[in-house]
C-alpha positions as CSV (number, residue, x, y, z in Angstrom):
1,X,141.9,151.6,159.2
2,X,145.4,152.6,158.1
3,X,146.3,156.2,157.6
4,X,144.0,157.6,154.9
5,X,145.3,159.5,151.9
6,X,143.2,162.2,150.3
7,X,142.7,161.7,146.5
8,X,140.7,163.5,143.9
9,X,138.4,161.6,141.6
10,X,136.5,163.0,138.6
11,X,133.0,161.5,137.9
12,X,130.4,162.2,135.3
13,X,127.4,164.1,136.8
14,X,125.0,161.2,136.4
15,X,127.3,158.8,138.2
16,X,127.9,161.2,141.1
17,X,124.1,161.7,141.4
18,X,123.7,157.9,141.6
19,X,126.3,157.7,144.3
20,X,124.9,160.6,146.2
21,X,121.4,159.0,146.1
22,X,122.7,155.8,147.5
23,X,124.8,157.6,150.2
24,X,121.7,159.6,151.3
25,X,119.5,156.5,151.5
26,X,122.1,154.6,153.5
27,X,123.0,157.6,155.6
28,X,126.6,157.2,154.7
29,X,129.3,159.3,153.0
30,X,131.0,159.4,149.7
31,X,134.4,158.4,151.0
32,X,133.0,155.2,152.6
33,X,131.0,154.4,149.5
34,X,134.1,154.8,147.2
35,X,136.2,152.7,149.6
36,X,133.7,149.9,149.7
37,X,133.3,150.1,145.9
38,X,137.0,149.9,145.4
39,X,137.3,146.9,147.8
40,X,134.5,145.1,146.0
41,X,136.1,145.7,142.6
42,X,139.5,144.5,143.8
43,X,137.9,141.3,145.3
44,X,136.1,140.7,142.0
45,X,139.2,141.1,140.0
46,X,141.1,138.6,142.2
47,X,138.2,136.2,141.9
48,X,138.2,136.5,138.1
49,X,142.0,136.1,138.0
50,X,141.7,132.9,140.1
51,X,138.9,131.6,137.9
52,X,141.0,132.2,134.8
53,X,144.0,130.4,136.4
54,X,141.7,127.4,137.2
55,X,140.3,127.4,133.6
56,X,143.9,127.5,132.2
57,X,144.9,124.7,134.6
58,X,142.0,122.5,133.6
59,X,142.7,123.0,130.0
60,X,146.4,122.1,130.5
61,X,145.4,119.0,132.5
62,X,142.9,117.9,129.9
63,X,145.6,116.6,127.5
64,X,147.5,114.9,130.4
65,X,144.3,113.3,131.7
66,X,143.4,112.2,128.1
67,X,146.8,110.5,127.7
68,X,146.5,108.8,131.1
69,X,143.0,107.5,130.2
70,X,144.2,106.3,126.8
71,X,147.2,104.5,128.4
72,X,144.9,102.9,130.9
73,X,142.5,101.9,128.2
74,X,145.3,100.2,126.2
75,X,146.4,98.4,129.3
76,X,142.8,97.4,130.1
77,X,142.4,96.2,126.5
78,X,145.6,94.0,126.8
79,X,144.3,92.6,130.1
80,X,141.0,91.8,128.6
81,X,142.6,90.1,125.6
82,X,144.7,88.0,127.9
83,X,141.6,87.0,130.0
84,X,139.7,86.1,126.8
85,X,142.6,84.0,125.6
86,X,142.6,82.3,129.0
87,X,138.9,81.6,128.9
88,X,139.2,80.2,125.3
89,X,141.9,77.8,126.4
90,X,139.8,76.5,129.2
91,X,136.9,75.6,126.9
């Protein structure tokens, strides 16, 4: 681990009791618990940020994809009309 810095954190009594209970059961220490909690929160925030970026990207792509599909549908419709005309002439 990189050089550790000492910080002070204020916690409500009930939260500190909860942390201390977990630390006792896991035979750990407060510092390790707080480090792990901070790392988990940072990872979760990055995950949510990436998820939001994906959601935004999908929304932006929705209009583009719709336009591409509509263009393709128009082209398909023209091709279908041409084919139907071809079949009518053969009859």
